[in-house]
RODOLUM-318064 format. One record per atom (N, C-alpha, C, O): residue in three letters; atom name; x, y, z. Coordinates in steps of 0.05 Angstrom, whole numbers, plus 32768, in hexadecimal, padded with zeros to 4 digits. Atoms other than C-alpha are relative to their C-alpha. Layout:
BEGIN
+------+------+------+------+------+
| type | atom |   px |   py |   pz |
+------+------+------+------+------+
|  ala |   CA |    X |    Y |    Z |
...
+------+------+------+------+------+
//
This chain:
BEGIN
+------+------+------+------+------+
| type | atom |   px |   py |   pz |
+------+------+------+------+------+
|  met |    N | 800D | 7FE3 | 8005 |
|  met |   CA | 8036 | 7B2F | 8112 |
|  met |    C | 800D | 8018 | 800D |
|  met |    O | 800F | 801B | 8025 |
|  ala |    N | 7FF1 | 7FE7 | 7FF7 |
|  ala |   CA | 8059 | 7B70 | 8117 |
|  ala |    C | 7FEA | 8013 | 8012 |
|  ala |    O | 7FD2 | 8016 | 800D |
|  arg |    N | 8013 | 7FF1 | 7FED |
|  arg |   CA | 803D | 7B9C | 814F |
|  arg |    C | 800F | 8016 | 8006 |
|  arg |    O | 8020 | 8011 | 8018 |
|  ile |    N | 7FF0 | 7FE6 | 7FFD |
|  ile |   CA | 805B | 7BE2 | 8150 |
|  ile |    C | 7FEA | 8019 | 8007 |
|  ile |    O | 7FD7 | 801F | 7FF8 |
|  ala |    N | 800E | 7FF0 | 7FF8 |
|  ala |   CA | 803F | 7C19 | 817A |
|  ala |    C | 7FE0 | 7FFA | 8006 |
|  ala |    O | 7FCF | 800C | 8005 |
|  gly |    N | 801E | 800A | 7FF8 |
|  gly |   CA | 7FFD | 7BF5 | 818C |
|  gly |    C | 7FF1 | 7FF5 | 7FE9 |
|  gly |    O | 7FDB | 7FEB | 7FE9 |
|  ile |    N | 8010 | 800B | 801A |
|  ile |   CA | 7FEF | 7BE4 | 8148 |
|  ile |    C | 8008 | 7FEC | 7FF1 |
|  ile |    O | 8020 | 7FEC | 7FEC |
|  asn |    N | 7FFA | 8016 | 800D |
|  asn |   CA | 7FEB | 7BA5 | 811F |
|  asn |    C | 8001 | 8007 | 7FE6 |
|  asn |    O | 7FF0 | 8014 | 7FDA |
|  leu |    N | 7FFB | 7FF2 | 801E |
|  leu |   CA | 800E | 7BB0 | 80DB |
|  leu |    C | 7FF5 | 7FE2 | 7FF4 |
|  leu |    O | 7FF8 | 7FCB | 7FFD |
|  pro |    N | 800B | 8018 | 800D |
|  pro |   CA | 7FEB | 7B86 | 80AA |
|  pro |    C | 8014 | 7FF6 | 7FF0 |
|  pro |    O | 8022 | 8007 | 7FE4 |
|  lys |    N | 7FF3 | 8012 | 8004 |
|  lys |   CA | 8012 | 7B48 | 8092 |
|  lys |    C | 8008 | 8000 | 7FE2 |
|  lys |    O | 801F | 7FFE | 7FDB |
|  asp |    N | 7FF4 | 8003 | 8017 |
|  asp |   CA | 800A | 7B49 | 8048 |
|  asp |    C | 8006 | 801A | 7FF1 |
|  asp |    O | 8003 | 8019 | 7FD8 |
|  lys |    N | 7FFE | 7FE6 | 8009 |
|  lys |   CA | 8019 | 7B91 | 8038 |
|  lys |    C | 8021 | 8003 | 8003 |
|  lys |    O | 802C | 7FF6 | 8014 |
|  arg |    N | 7FEB | 7FF8 | 7FFD |
|  arg |   CA | 805E | 7BAD | 802A |
|  arg |    C | 800C | 800D | 801B |
|  arg |    O | 7FFA | 8019 | 8028 |
|  val |    N | 7FFA | 7FF1 | 7FE7 |
|  val |   CA | 8085 | 7BCA | 8068 |
|  val |    C | 7FFA | 801C | 7FFC |
|  val |    O | 7FEB | 8027 | 800D |
|  glu |    N | 8005 | 7FE6 | 8004 |
|  glu |   CA | 8082 | 7C0E | 804D |
|  glu |    C | 7FE9 | 800A | 8001 |
|  glu |    O | 7FE5 | 801F | 800D |
|  ile |    N | 801E | 7FFB | 8002 |
|  ile |   CA | 8039 | 7C0E | 8041 |
|  ile |    C | 7FF4 | 7FF9 | 801A |
|  ile |    O | 7FE1 | 8006 | 8023 |
|  gly |    N | 800B | 8008 | 7FE9 |
|  gly |   CA | 802F | 7BE6 | 8082 |
|  gly |    C | 8005 | 8016 | 8018 |
|  gly |    O | 7FF4 | 8018 | 802A |
|  leu |    N | 7FFD | 7FEC | 7FED |
|  leu |   CA | 804E | 7C1E | 80AD |
|  leu |    C | 7FEF | 8016 | 8000 |
|  leu |    O | 7FE8 | 8020 | 8015 |
|  thr |    N | 8018 | 7FE9 | 8004 |
|  thr |   CA | 801E | 7C53 | 8093 |
|  thr |    C | 7FE5 | 7FF5 | 8010 |
|  thr |    O | 7FD3 | 8005 | 8011 |
|  tyr |    N | 8014 | 8009 | 7FF1 |
|  tyr |   CA | 7FEB | 7C2A | 80BC |
|  tyr |    C | 8003 | 800F | 8020 |
|  tyr |    O | 7FF1 | 8010 | 8031 |
|  ile |    N | 7FFA | 7FF3 | 7FE5 |
|  ile |   CA | 8007 | 7C4E | 80F9 |
|  ile |    C | 7FFA | 8019 | 7FFC |
|  ile |    O | 7FFE | 8023 | 7FE5 |
|  phe |    N | 800F | 7FE4 | 8003 |
|  phe |   CA | 7FE8 | 7C93 | 8105 |
|  phe |    C | 801B | 8011 | 8005 |
|  phe |    O | 802B | 800B | 8016 |
|  gly |    N | 7FE8 | 7FF0 | 7FFE |
|  gly |   CA | 801D | 7CC8 | 80FD |
|  gly |    C | 8019 | 7FF7 | 7FE8 |
|  gly |    O | 802A | 8008 | 7FE2 |
|  ile |    N | 7FEF | 8005 | 8010 |
|  ile |   CA | 8047 | 7CA3 | 80CA |
|  ile |    C | 7FF1 | 7FF8 | 7FDE |
|  ile |    O | 7FE0 | 7FE8 | 7FD9 |
|  gly |    N | 8007 | 7FFF | 801E |
|  gly |   CA | 803E | 7CAD | 807B |
|  gly |    C | 8012 | 7FF0 | 7FED |
|  gly |    O | 801F | 7FDD | 7FF5 |
|  arg |    N | 7FF5 | 8015 | 8013 |
|  arg |   CA | 805C | 7C8F | 803D |
|  arg |    C | 8020 | 800F | 8003 |
|  arg |    O | 8034 | 8001 | 7FFD |
|  his |    N | 7FE6 | 7FEF | 8003 |
|  his |   CA | 8098 | 7CC3 | 8043 |
|  his |    C | 8011 | 7FFE | 801C |
|  his |    O | 8029 | 7FFC | 801B |
|  leu |    N | 7FEF | 800D | 7FEC |
|  leu |   CA | 80AA | 7CB6 | 808B |
|  leu |    C | 8005 | 7FE1 | 7FFF |
|  leu |    O | 801B | 7FD7 | 8006 |
|  ser |    N | 7FFF | 8022 | 8002 |
|  ser |   CA | 80A0 | 7C6A | 8080 |
|  ser |    C | 8017 | 7FFF | 7FF2 |
|  ser |    O | 8028 | 7FF4 | 8000 |
|  asp |    N | 7FEA | 8009 | 800D |
|  asp |   CA | 80D6 | 7C68 | 804B |
|  asp |    C | 801A | 8010 | 8014 |
|  asp |    O | 802F | 8003 | 8016 |
|  gln |    N | 7FEF | 7FF6 | 7FEB |
|  gln |   CA | 80FF | 7C96 | 807D |
|  gln |    C | 800E | 7FF1 | 8011 |
|  gln |    O | 8027 | 7FEF | 8011 |
|  ile |    N | 7FFF | 8018 | 7FF0 |
|  ile |   CA | 80FA | 7C61 | 80B5 |
|  ile |    C | 8012 | 7FEC | 7FF7 |
|  ile |    O | 8025 | 7FE3 | 8004 |
|  leu |    N | 7FFE | 801D | 800C |
|  leu |   CA | 8106 | 7C28 | 8087 |
|  leu |    C | 8023 | 8004 | 7FF2 |
|  leu |    O | 8033 | 7FF2 | 7FEC |
|  lys |    N | 7FE1 | 7FF9 | 8009 |
|  lys |   CA | 814B | 7C4D | 806D |
|  lys |    C | 8012 | 7FFC | 801B |
|  lys |    O | 8028 | 7FF1 | 801D |
|  gln |    N | 7FEF | 7FF9 | 7FE8 |
|  gln |   CA | 8162 | 7C5B | 80B3 |
|  gln |    C | 8004 | 7FE8 | 800D |
|  gln |    O | 8016 | 7FE7 | 801E |
|  val |    N | 8001 | 8017 | 7FF1 |
|  val |   CA | 8154 | 7C13 | 80CA |
|  val |    C | 800C | 7FE9 | 7FE9 |
|  val |    O | 8010 | 7FD1 | 7FEE |
|  gln |    N | 7FF4 | 8015 | 8017 |
|  gln |   CA | 8170 | 7BF2 | 8086 |
|  gln |    C | 7FEF | 7FE9 | 7FFA |
|  gln |    O | 7FF9 | 7FD3 | 7FF5 |
|  ile |    N | 8011 | 801A | 800A |
|  ile |   CA | 8135 | 7BC6 | 8076 |
|  ile |    C | 7FF6 | 800E | 7FE7 |
|  ile |    O | 7FEE | 8025 | 7FE3 |
|  asp |    N | 800F | 7FFC | 8020 |
|  asp |   CA | 811E | 7BC3 | 802C |
|  asp |    C | 7FE4 | 8005 | 8000 |
|  asp |    O | 7FD6 | 7FF3 | 800A |
|  lys |    N | 8019 | 7FF9 | 8000 |
|  lys |   CA | 80DD | 7BE5 | 8022 |
|  lys |    C | 7FEC | 7FF2 | 7FEF |
|  lys |    O | 7FD4 | 7FF8 | 7FF0 |
|  asn |    N | 8010 | 800C | 800F |
|  asn |   CA | 80C4 | 7BB7 | 7FF0 |
|  asn |    C | 7FF8 | 7FE2 | 8010 |
|  asn |    O | 7FE7 | 7FD3 | 8007 |
|  lys |    N | 8005 | 8015 | 7FF0 |
|  lys |   CA | 80C7 | 7B7E | 802A |
|  lys |    C | 7FDE | 7FFE | 800B |
|  lys |    O | 7FD2 | 8012 | 8010 |
|  lys |    N | 8019 | 8004 | 7FEF |
|  lys |   CA | 8083 | 7B62 | 8048 |
|  lys |    C | 8001 | 7FFF | 8019 |
|  lys |    O | 8015 | 7FF6 | 8025 |
|  val |    N | 8003 | 7FFF | 7FE2 |
|  val |   CA | 806F | 7B6A | 8088 |
|  val |    C | 8004 | 7FE2 | 8012 |
|  val |    O | 8010 | 7FDF | 8027 |
|  gln |    N | 7FFD | 801C | 7FF5 |
|  gln |   CA | 806B | 7B22 | 8098 |
|  gln |    C | 8019 | 7FF3 | 7FF8 |
|  gln |    O | 801D | 7FDC | 8000 |
|  asp |    N | 7FE8 | 8007 | 8001 |
|  asp |   CA | 80AE | 7B18 | 8081 |
|  asp |    C | 801C | 8008 | 8013 |
|  asp |    O | 8033 | 7FFF | 8015 |
|  leu |    N | 7FEA | 7FF5 | 7FEA |
|  leu |   CA | 80D1 | 7B44 | 80B7 |
|  leu |    C | 8002 | 7FEC | 8017 |
|  leu |    O | 7FF0 | 7FDF | 8022 |
|  asp |    N | 7FFD | 8015 | 7FE9 |
|  asp |   CA | 80F5 | 7B1D | 80E9 |
|  asp |    C | 7FFB | 8011 | 801C |
|  asp |    O | 7FF2 | 8028 | 801A |
|  asp |    N | 8004 | 7FEF | 7FE5 |
|  asp |   CA | 80F3 | 7B35 | 8138 |
|  asp |    C | 8010 | 8010 | 8001 |
|  asp |    O | 8009 | 8024 | 800E |
|  gln |    N | 7FE8 | 7FEE | 7FF9 |
|  gln |   CA | 8130 | 7B56 | 8138 |
|  gln |    C | 7FFC | 801D | 7FED |
|  gln |    O | 8004 | 8032 | 7FF7 |
|  glu |    N | 8006 | 7FED | 800C |
|  glu |   CA | 8119 | 7B85 | 80FC |
|  glu |    C | 7FE9 | 800B | 800B |
|  glu |    O | 7FE6 | 8024 | 800C |
|  val |    N | 8019 | 7FEE | 7FEE |
|  val |   CA | 80D8 | 7B93 | 8121 |
|  val |    C | 800A | 8013 | 8016 |
|  val |    O | 8005 | 802A | 801A |
|  ser |    N | 7FF7 | 7FF7 | 7FE7 |
|  ser |   CA | 80F9 | 7B9D | 815D |
|  ser |    C | 8011 | 801C | 7FFD |
|  ser |    O | 8011 | 802F | 800D |
|  arg |    N | 7FF2 | 7FE3 | 8009 |
|  arg |   CA | 8126 | 7BD5 | 813B |
|  arg |    C | 7FEC | 8014 | 7FF6 |
|  arg |    O | 7FED | 802C | 7FFD |
|  leu |    N | 8016 | 7FEF | 8009 |
|  leu |   CA | 80EB | 7BF2 | 8118 |
|  leu |    C | 7FF2 | 8010 | 801B |
|  leu |    O | 7FEE | 8029 | 801C |
|  arg |    N | 8012 | 7FF5 | 7FE6 |
|  arg |   CA | 80C6 | 7BFD | 815D |
|  arg |    C | 8010 | 8013 | 8011 |
|  arg |    O | 800A | 802A | 801A |
|  glu |    N | 7FEC | 7FED | 7FF5 |
|  glu |   CA | 8100 | 7C15 | 817C |
|  glu |    C | 8004 | 801B | 7FF6 |
|  glu |    O | 8004 | 802F | 8004 |
|  ile |    N | 7FFC | 7FDF | 800D |
|  ile |   CA | 810B | 7C51 | 8147 |
|  ile |    C | 7FE8 | 800B | 8004 |
|  ile |    O | 7FE9 | 8022 | 800C |
|  ile |    N | 801E | 7FF3 | 8002 |
|  ile |   CA | 80C3 | 7C60 | 8146 |
|  ile |    C | 7FFA | 800A | 801D |
|  ile |    O | 7FF2 | 8021 | 8020 |
|  glu |    N | 800B | 7FF5 | 7FEE |
|  glu |   CA | 80B5 | 7C66 | 8189 |
|  glu |    C | 8011 | 801A | 8013 |
|  glu |    O | 8009 | 802D | 8021 |
|  lys |    N | 7FEC | 7FEA | 7FF5 |
|  lys |   CA | 80F9 | 7C8C | 819E |
|  lys |    C | 7FFB | 801A | 7FEF |
|  lys |    O | 7FF8 | 802F | 7FFB |
|  asn |    N | 8001 | 7FE7 | 800E |
|  asn |   CA | 80F2 | 7CBE | 8167 |
|  asn |    C | 7FEC | 800F | 7FF7 |
|  asn |    O | 7FEE | 8027 | 7FF2 |
|  tyr |    N | 8013 | 7FF2 | 800B |
|  tyr |   CA | 80B1 | 7CC9 | 8150 |
|  tyr |    C | 7FE6 | 7FFA | 8011 |
|  tyr |    O | 7FE3 | 7FE4 | 801C |
|  lys |    N | 8016 | 7FFB | 7FF3 |
|  lys |   CA | 806C | 7CE0 | 816F |
|  lys |    C | 7FEE | 7FF0 | 7FEA |
|  lys |    O | 7FEF | 7FF3 | 7FD2 |
|  val |    N | 8012 | 8011 | 8014 |
|  val |   CA | 8039 | 7CAC | 8155 |
|  val |    C | 7FE6 | 8000 | 8010 |
|  val |    O | 7FE6 | 800E | 8024 |
|  glu |    N | 8013 | 8009 | 7FF8 |
|  glu |   CA | 7FF4 | 7C93 | 8167 |
|  glu |    C | 7FF6 | 8010 | 801E |
|  glu |    O | 7FF6 | 8028 | 801C |
|  gly |    N | 800E | 7FF4 | 7FE8 |
|  gly |   CA | 7FD6 | 7CA8 | 81AF |
|  gly |    C | 8010 | 801B | 8005 |
|  gly |    O | 8000 | 802E | 8009 |
|  glu |    N | 7FF2 | 7FEB | 7FF7 |
|  glu |   CA | 800B | 7CDD | 81BF |
|  glu |    C | 8000 | 8012 | 7FEC |
|  glu |    O | 8003 | 8029 | 7FF5 |
|  leu |    N | 8008 | 7FEF | 8012 |
|  leu |   CA | 8002 | 7CFE | 817C |
|  leu |    C | 7FE9 | 800A | 7FFC |
|  leu |    O | 7FE6 | 8022 | 7FF7 |
|  lys |    N | 8013 | 7FF4 | 8001 |
|  lys |   CA | 7FBE | 7CFF | 817B |
|  lys |    C | 7FF7 | 8012 | 801C |
|  lys |    O | 7FE5 | 8022 | 801B |
|  arg |    N | 8004 | 7FF3 | 7FEB |
|  arg |   CA | 7FBF | 7D1A | 81C2 |
|  arg |    C | 800C | 8019 | 7FFE |
|  arg |    O | 7FFF | 802C | 8007 |
|  glu |    N | 7FF9 | 7FE9 | 800B |
|  glu |   CA | 7FE9 | 7D50 | 81AA |
|  glu |    C | 7FF4 | 8013 | 7FEF |
|  glu |    O | 7FF9 | 802B | 7FF0 |
|  val |    N | 800D | 7FF1 | 8014 |
|  val |   CA | 7FBE | 7D66 | 8173 |
|  val |    C | 7FE9 | 800A | 800D |
|  val |    O | 7FE3 | 8021 | 800B |
|  leu |    N | 801A | 7FF7 | 7FED |
|  leu |   CA | 7F7F | 7D69 | 81A1 |
|  leu |    C | 8009 | 8013 | 8012 |
|  leu |    O | 7FF7 | 8022 | 8019 |
|  leu |    N | 7FFD | 7FEE | 7FED |
|  leu |   CA | 7FA6 | 7D92 | 81D2 |
|  leu |    C | 8006 | 801F | 7FF6 |
|  leu |    O | 8004 | 8035 | 8002 |
|  asn |    N | 7FF6 | 7FE5 | 8011 |
|  asn |   CA | 7FBF | 7DC1 | 8199 |
|  asn |    C | 7FE0 | 800F | 7FFA |
|  asn |    O | 7FDA | 8027 | 7FFD |
|  ile |    N | 8020 | 7FF2 | 8004 |
|  ile |   CA | 7F6E | 7DC9 | 8185 |
|  ile |    C | 7FF3 | 800A | 8013 |
|  ile |    O | 7FE3 | 801C | 800F |
|  lys |    N | 8008 | 7FF0 | 7FF1 |
|  lys |   CA | 7F5C | 7DD4 | 81C8 |
|  lys |    C | 800A | 801C | 8009 |
|  lys |    O | 7FFB | 802C | 8014 |
|  arg |    N | 7FEC | 7FEB | 7FFA |
|  arg |   CA | 7F93 | 7E09 | 81D3 |
|  arg |    C | 7FF3 | 8016 | 7FE8 |
|  arg |    O | 7FF1 | 802D | 7FEF |
|  leu |    N | 800B | 7FEC | 8016 |
|  leu |   CA | 7F75 | 7E2D | 8192 |
|  leu |    C | 7FE5 | 8006 | 800C |
|  leu |    O | 7FE2 | 801E | 8011 |
|  lys |    N | 801B | 7FF9 | 7FEF |
|  lys |   CA | 7F2C | 7E2B | 81B5 |
|  lys |    C | 8004 | 8016 | 8016 |
|  lys |    O | 7FFA | 802D | 8015 |
|  glu |    N | 7FFB | 7FF1 | 7FE1 |
|  glu |   CA | 7F43 | 7E46 | 81FA |
|  glu |    C | 800B | 801D | 7FF5 |
|  glu |    O | 7FFF | 8030 | 8001 |
|  ile |    N | 7FF6 | 7FE9 | 8006 |
|  ile |   CA | 7F6A | 7E81 | 81D7 |
|  ile |    C | 7FE9 | 8012 | 7FF1 |
|  ile |    O | 7FE8 | 802A | 7FEF |
|  gly |    N | 801A | 7FE9 | 800E |
|  gly |   CA | 7F2B | 7E9A | 81B1 |
|  gly |    C | 800B | 8000 | 7FE5 |
|  gly |    O | 8004 | 8014 | 7FD8 |
|  ser |    N | 7FF1 | 7FF3 | 801C |
|  ser |   CA | 7F56 | 7E94 | 816C |
|  ser |    C | 7FE0 | 7FF3 | 7FEE |
|  ser |    O | 7FCD | 7FE5 | 7FF5 |
|  tyr |    N | 8014 | 8004 | 8012 |
|  tyr |   CA | 7F2B | 7E91 | 812E |
|  tyr |    C | 7FFD | 7FE2 | 7FFB |
|  tyr |    O | 7FE9 | 7FD5 | 8000 |
|  arg |    N | 8002 | 801F | 7FFE |
|  arg |   CA | 7F44 | 7E4A | 811E |
|  arg |    C | 7FED | 7FED | 8019 |
|  arg |    O | 7FDF | 7FD9 | 8015 |
|  gly |    N | 8008 | 8014 | 7FEC |
|  gly |   CA | 7F2D | 7E2F | 815F |
|  gly |    C | 7FE4 | 8004 | 8004 |
|  gly |    O | 7FD8 | 7FF3 | 8011 |
|  ser |    N | 801C | 8002 | 8002 |
|  ser |   CA | 7EE6 | 7E4C | 8155 |
|  ser |    C | 7FFB | 7FF3 | 7FED |
|  ser |    O | 7FE6 | 7FE6 | 7FF0 |
|  arg |    N | 800C | 800F | 8020 |
|  arg |   CA | 7EE3 | 7E2E | 810B |
|  arg |    C | 8001 | 7FDF | 800E |
|  arg |    O | 7FF1 | 7FCE | 8006 |
|  his |    N | 7FFE | 801C | 7FF5 |
|  his |   CA | 7EFA | 7DE9 | 8137 |
|  his |    C | 7FE2 | 7FFC | 800A |
|  his |    O | 7FD2 | 7FEC | 7FFF |
|  ala |    N | 8012 | 8002 | 7FF1 |
|  ala |   CA | 7EC3 | 7DF4 | 8168 |
|  ala |    C | 7FE3 | 7FFD | 7FF4 |
|  ala |    O | 7FD3 | 7FEC | 7FFD |
|  lys |    N | 8013 | 8006 | 800F |
|  lys |   CA | 7E8C | 7DFD | 8137 |
|  lys |    C | 7FFD | 7FEC | 7FE8 |
|  lys |    O | 7FEA | 7FEA | 7FD8 |
|  asn |    N | 7FFE | 8017 | 8015 |
|  asn |   CA | 7EA3 | 7DC6 | 810B |
|  asn |    C | 8000 | 8006 | 7FE6 |
|  asn |    O | 7FF7 | 7FF5 | 7FD7 |
|  leu |    N | 7FFC | 7FF3 | 8016 |
|  leu |   CA | 7EB1 | 7DEF | 80D0 |
|  leu |    C | 801B | 7FFD | 7FF1 |
|  leu |    O | 802F | 7FF8 | 7FFE |
|  pro |    N | 7FE3 | 8002 | 8003 |
|  pro |   CA | 7EEB | 7DEE | 80A1 |
|  pro |    C | 8011 | 8013 | 8007 |
|  pro |    O | 8008 | 8029 | 8007 |
|  val |    N | 7FF2 | 7FEF | 7FF2 |
|  val |   CA | 7F24 | 7E0F | 80BE |
|  val |    C | 8014 | 8009 | 7FEF |
|  val |    O | 801E | 801E | 7FF7 |
|  arg |    N | 7FEF | 7FF6 | 800E |
|  arg |   CA | 7F54 | 7E18 | 8088 |
|  arg |    C | 7FFE | 8014 | 7FEB |
|  arg |    O | 8012 | 8019 | 7FDD |
|  gly |    N | 8008 | 7FEE | 8011 |
|  gly |   CA | 7F34 | 7E4C | 805F |
|  gly |    C | 7FEE | 7FF5 | 7FE9 |
|  gly |    O | 7FED | 8002 | 7FD4 |
|  gln |    N | 800B | 800F | 8015 |
|  gln |   CA | 7F0C | 7E1F | 8036 |
|  gln |    C | 7FE1 | 800E | 7FFA |
|  gln |    O | 7FD6 | 8018 | 800D |
|  arg |    N | 8018 | 7FF1 | 8005 |
|  arg |   CA | 7ECA | 7E3C | 8017 |
|  arg |    C | 7FE7 | 7FF0 | 800D |
|  arg |    O | 7FE7 | 7FD8 | 800B |
|  thr |    N | 8011 | 8015 | 7FF3 |
|  thr |   CA | 7E89 | 7E26 | 803E |
|  thr |    C | 7FE4 | 8007 | 7FF1 |
|  thr |    O | 7FCE | 7FFF | 7FFA |
|  lys |    N | 801F | 7FFC | 800E |
|  lys |   CA | 7E4F | 7E3C | 800F |
|  lys |    C | 7FFB | 7FEC | 7FEE |
|  lys |    O | 7FE4 | 7FE8 | 7FE8 |
|  thr |    N | 7FFE | 801B | 800E |
|  thr |   CA | 7E60 | 7DFD | 7FE5 |
|  thr |    C | 8017 | 7FF0 | 800E |
|  thr |    O | 8029 | 7FFB | 801B |
|  asn |    N | 7FE8 | 8012 | 8005 |
|  asn |   CA | 7E8F | 7DC4 | 7FEA |
|  asn |    C | 800A | 7FFB | 8028 |
|  asn |    O | 8021 | 7FF8 | 8030 |
|  ser |    N | 7FF4 | 8005 | 7FE6 |
|  ser |   CA | 7E90 | 7DBB | 803E |
|  ser |    C | 7FE6 | 7FF0 | 800D |
|  ser |    O | 7FDB | 7FF1 | 8023 |
|  arg |    N | 801E | 8010 | 7FF7 |
|  arg |   CA | 7E53 | 7D8F | 803F |
|  arg |    C | 8006 | 7FE6 | 8019 |
|  arg |    O | 7FF5 | 7FDC | 8028 |
|  thr |    N | 7FF9 | 801B | 7FF3 |
|  thr |   CA | 7E79 | 7D55 | 8062 |
|  thr |    C | 8009 | 800A | 801C |
|  thr |    O | 8009 | 7FFC | 802F |
|  val |    N | 7FF7 | 7FF1 | 7FE5 |
|  val |   CA | 7E94 | 7D89 | 809A |
|  val |    C | 7FE4 | 8008 | 800F |
|  val |    O | 7FDF | 8000 | 8026 |
|  arg |    N | 8019 | 8001 | 7FF4 |
|  arg |   CA | 7E50 | 7DA0 | 80A6 |
|  arg |    C | 7FEA | 7FEE | 8001 |
|  arg |    O | 7FD4 | 7FF3 | 800B |
|  gly |    N | 8010 | 800E | 7FFB |
|  gly |   CA | 7E31 | 7D69 | 80A3 |
|  gly |    C | 7FE7 | 7FF4 | 7FE8 |
|  gly |    O | 7FD2 | 7FE8 | 7FEC |
|  asn |    N | 8014 | 8004 | 801D |
|  asn |   CA | 7E0E | 7D5E | 8059 |
|  asn |    C | 7FEB | 800A | 800A |
|  asn |    O | 7FD9 | 7FFA | 800F |
|  val |    N | 8019 | 7FF1 | 8008 |
|  val |   CA | 7DDC | 7D95 | 8061 |
|  val |    C | 7FFD | 800F | 7FEE |
|  val |    O | 800D | 8021 | 7FE9 |
|  arg |    N | 8008 | 7FF6 | 8017 |
|  arg |   CA | 7DBA | 7DA9 | 802B |
|  arg |    C | 7FEC | 8015 | 8006 |
|  arg |    O | 7FD9 | 800C | 8012 |
|  lys |    N | 800E | 7FF2 | 8001 |
|  lys |   CA | 7D96 | 7DED | 8029 |
|  lys |    C | 7FF8 | 800E | 7FEC |
|  lys |    O | 7FF0 | 8025 | 7FF1 |
|  thr |    N | 800E | 7FFA | 8016 |
|  thr |   CA | 7D7F | 7DF8 | 7FE7 |
|  thr |    C | 7FE3 | 8001 | 8000 |
|  thr |    O | 7FD5 | 7FF3 | 800F |
|  met |    N | 8021 | 8003 | 8007 |
|  met |   CA | 7D39 | 7E05 | 7FD1 |
|  met |    C | 7FF0 | 7FE4 | 7FF8 |
|  met |    O | 7FDB | 7FDB | 8001 |
|  gly |    N | 8010 | 801A | 800A |
|  gly |   CA | 7D28 | 7DC7 | 7FAE |
|  gly |    C | 8009 | 7FE7 | 8004 |
|  gly |    O | 8004 | 7FD4 | 7FF6 |
|  ser |    N | 7FF0 | 8014 | 7FF8 |
|  ser |   CA | 7D53 | 7D9A | 7FD2 |
|  ser |    C | 7FEB | 7FEA | 8011 |
|  ser |    O | 7FE9 | 7FD3 | 8008 |
|  gly |    N | 8016 | 800D | 7FF5 |
|  gly |   CA | 7D1D | 7D7E | 8000 |
|  gly |    C | 7FE1 | 8000 | 7FFE |
|  gly |    O | 7FD2 | 7FF8 | 8010 |
|  arg |    N | 801C | 7FFE | 800F |
|  arg |   CA | 7CDB | 7D8C | 7FD8 |
|  arg |    C | 7FF8 | 7FE1 | 7FFB |
|  arg |    O | 8005 | 7FCD | 7FF3 |
|  lys |    N | 800F | 8017 | 800D |
|  lys |   CA | 7CAB | 7D59 | 7FCF |
|  lys |    C | 7FF4 | 8002 | 7FE8 |
|  lys |    O | 7FEC | 8019 | 7FE2 |
|  pro |    N | 800E | 8000 | 801B |
|  pro |   CA | 7C8D | 7D49 | 7F8C |
|  pro |    C | 7FE3 | 800A | 7FFB |
|  pro |    O | 7FD2 | 7FFD | 8007 |
|  thr |    N | 801D | 7FF5 | 7FF6 |
|  thr |   CA | 7C4B | 7D71 | 7F83 |
|  thr |    C | 7FEC | 7FE7 | 7FF5 |
|  thr |    O | 7FF4 | 7FD4 | 7FE7 |
|  ala |    N | 8013 | 800E | 8001 |
|  ala |   CA | 7C0D | 7D4C | 7F80 |
|  ala |    C | 7FF4 | 7FFA | 7FE4 |
|  ala |    O | 7FF3 | 800C | 7FD3 |
|  gln |    N | 8005 | 8008 | 8022 |
|  gln |   CA | 7BF5 | 7D25 | 7F3C |
|  gln |    C | 7FE6 | 8007 | 7FFB |
|  gln |    O | 7FD5 | 8004 | 800C |
|  lys |    N | 801A | 7FFD | 8007 |
|  lys |   CA | 7BBD | 7D39 | 7F17 |
|  lys |    C | 7FEE | 7FE8 | 7FF7 |
|  lys |    O | 7FF5 | 7FD3 | 7FED |
|  thr |    N | 8016 | 8016 | 8007 |
|  thr |   CA | 7B7F | 7D14 | 7F0D |
|  thr |    C | 7FF2 | 8002 | 7FEC |
|  thr |    O | 7FE2 | 7FF0 | 7FE7 |
+------+------+------+------+------+
//
């Protein structure tokens, strides 16, 4: 089992896809890393030998911010925005969309699926006898 950056890579996937299970590595970066290490991207994770896994681990840990270190950096950036009182920081604090999306509609997931229209929570009227 290949374990890189504290993540167990799925055995049955191709290496190119398996690397994307690591936070901070997407398809493009995964492809670049595999070219650098000279491993075929169509090879399955379970077919990697120990030497290839150690080369992958070494390159990823040396050159890229992934997992805990990257998550910590993102949280510190958000905290900095809140402390300086920027507009983006205030949007983060209120759990609203940060990047200019509209909020009258289409931000239900960010706002917690709140429906505030007239007929949405109305009970049906009593039946006639």
